[in-house]
N, C-alpha and C positions, 0 to 999 in steps of 0.2 A: 275822750281824751283828743289834745291838739298836737299838730305838729308844725314845725317849722322847716321850713324849703333848707335843703343844704348852700344853699344862697342867700341863704339870710346872716345879713351881717349889719351892723349896730355900731356908732360913731358915740364916744363919749368921752371927755376932757377929765382929766384927775388932778386935783391935786398935790403938786411938790409938798410932802411931810415925811419931813426926816424923824425918826421914830429909834427908842436905844432899846439896844439888847436888855431882854428882860432877866429876873434875877432867880426867878424860881417861877413851879405851876399854877398857874391861876391866876399870875399880875398881867397888868398894863400900865408900864408908871408915864406913857402918856397919852391913852383914851383913842389913839387914833383911832379913828371907821374908816371913814372914803365917803366921798360923794354922795351913794345914792345905799350907805348902809352897808350893803355885801362882804363877808369877813371870810378870809378864807380857810378851810379847816383840812390838816393831815391826817390822816390814819397810818400812822406808822407805829405801832406798835406790834406786830408779827416778828415771834420766834423764826420763824423757818422750821418749823418742822420737816417738810418735806427738802429740804435744801440743807440737811444735814446739822440742826440747828444753827441757820445762818441767819443772823437777825436780820430784816426785808432791807431794815433804813441805812444800816452797813453795806449793803451791797455794793461793786462797787460802779461806776458808772460816768461814762467819758471823765474819768479819772479824779471820781470825787462822790463821796456818800449819794447813794440813792436818797435820800430826803432835802437833801442840800436841791436834787433835780425837784422834784416835787412844788420845792416852797417857792422856786424859781416861776416856774409856768405859772402859780396865781398869780403871784406879783406879775409877772408879763403878762397876763389876762385882765391883770387893772388892779388885784386884793391889795391896798394898801396894810389892811393889817389881820397875819397867817397865827392862827392857833397850830401848833405840832401834835399829837398823842405818842407819847411815847408808851414803853410796855416792857420789852424781852433788849434787856440793857443796855437801860433808858440814860447812865451812867455813861458809857462809853458811847452813845450818841451826842451827848453832851459837852465831850471832850475831842469828840475825833468830827465833828460837823460842823460848818458854822454856818449860824443860824440866828443872823441880829436880826434885834426886833422882833422876833418870834414871840409867842408866848406858849412858853413848852409847857405838856398838862402830862403827868405821871400818872398811868391810869395801870393799878396792884394791881387786876383781876383782872389785864391781857390775855389769860390765858382760856378765861371765858370763850373768846372769839371776838368779832368783831363788833354784833351788838355792846359787849359795855366800853368800848373804845372810843362810840357813836355816842352812847351815852356822856359818859366821862368828858370831849368835847363840846356838846352842847352845855352841861353845866356851866363850864368854864367861862363861855359865850355868856349865857346869863348873868355869871355874878360877873363878869368885867365888861356889862353893859353892854354884850357884844354885836351892837347893828341891827338889822331888821332882817338880813338876811346869811344866811351858812351856807357858803360852796364848796363841798366835801370830795376831793381827791381821794383815791387810791394810793400810799406809796408805791405798791409795786406795780404799774402799769406805765413804764414810761414812752410809750407807744403814745401814749394823748398828753398831745404837748396844750400849747400858748390859745391858737386856732381854734382848739376846740371847744376848751375853757370859755374863753371868751364867747364862744357863740352859746353856752348856757347861763352863762351868766348874763350878755346882757334879756335874758326872758325875763329877769326878775322886773315885775310891775308893781310889788304891794308883800307887805308879809302874807298875805294870804297866799301868796305864789308855790307851786312847785312845780320842777324843772328835771328834765335829764336828757345826759346824751340817750341820741338812739344810735345805731351800727344797723343800716336796712333797717330800720322799723324797732330794732331790739333794743328795747331800753335797758341802759350803763351809767359808768360815770363818765364826769364827773357830773353830781344833780344836785341841785339847787332847795335848800328849804327856806322858804321864807318864816318869821320867828312867832307866827300864830297856827304854825305846829312841830313844835321844839316839843311839847309838855308830849304831843302821841306820838310821836316818834321815838322820845325816849323810854317812855312805859312801855309800848311793843318791841324794844330791839333788845334780842335774847339771841343768847349762843351766835353764829356765823349769818345769821341772817340781817343783820343790819336793820334798812330799816323799808325791804322788803315785805312784808306784809302789810304795814303800812301804806305803802305805796299802792298796790292791788289793792286796798279798801279803798282809796282815793283816785283811782284811776282814770276818772273821768276829768277828775283836776290837773291834771299830770299835763303839762306840754313836755312834748316829744322834740329833741333839735338834733336835726341829722345832722350825724359829724364821720360819717363813715368814710368820708375822701380825704377827711384832713388828719385822719387821726387811726389807730389801730389800738384795738381795747383787747391784746392779752394779759393779761396775768403774769408775773415769772412767781410761781407755785413750785414747780419741780428745778430738778437739777435740769434735765431736758430744758427747760424754759429759760436759762442763761443766756441762750444762744439772741436772746431780746437785748439784752443789755448791750453795751456798745464803752 
């Protein structure tokens, strides 16, 4: 397992490209990916069971739905195209959240856990010619901003890349999956494990990017966690 120190910085120039809002799941009318092929993927399907059934995507953060913040972080980190997996209250998210240019993916099996959302997101990338890597973030981690996300994105080298943020050496999010790994990750993503089993199996190939100095990796899972929203 390789490590990038907290001081690792990479610079890149991105083309100025305008995208149009998508009309439904799994579509991208512009086909824009970005210079390095890294596409953002937000997992935002959770129903907030321990939050009294409040869908996480619609929790308010800085005056707007939390899913908007998650998309903005990926874009600020350099992702031209962003796919968003929706599940709980998907229609309400579409109505209330401003997500122009995003590919919106419905996950009818969202109650099965994060694994189903990850599978749906990777399938949408594959079906739309979705670049050479997926930079995956969770909607309920507002303390992880563009600085950390850009560090993980900068670890991309090829479709074989596996990279993840680390917090004092412990692997966390966001994570970057080169397209050579998508099929294997999808096959192992069950329940709430997501890619955990696959990353454990391929630990020697994972580049850990230390982000503890620029991000707070807390989740919004319970009512007590709502203090992390602004």
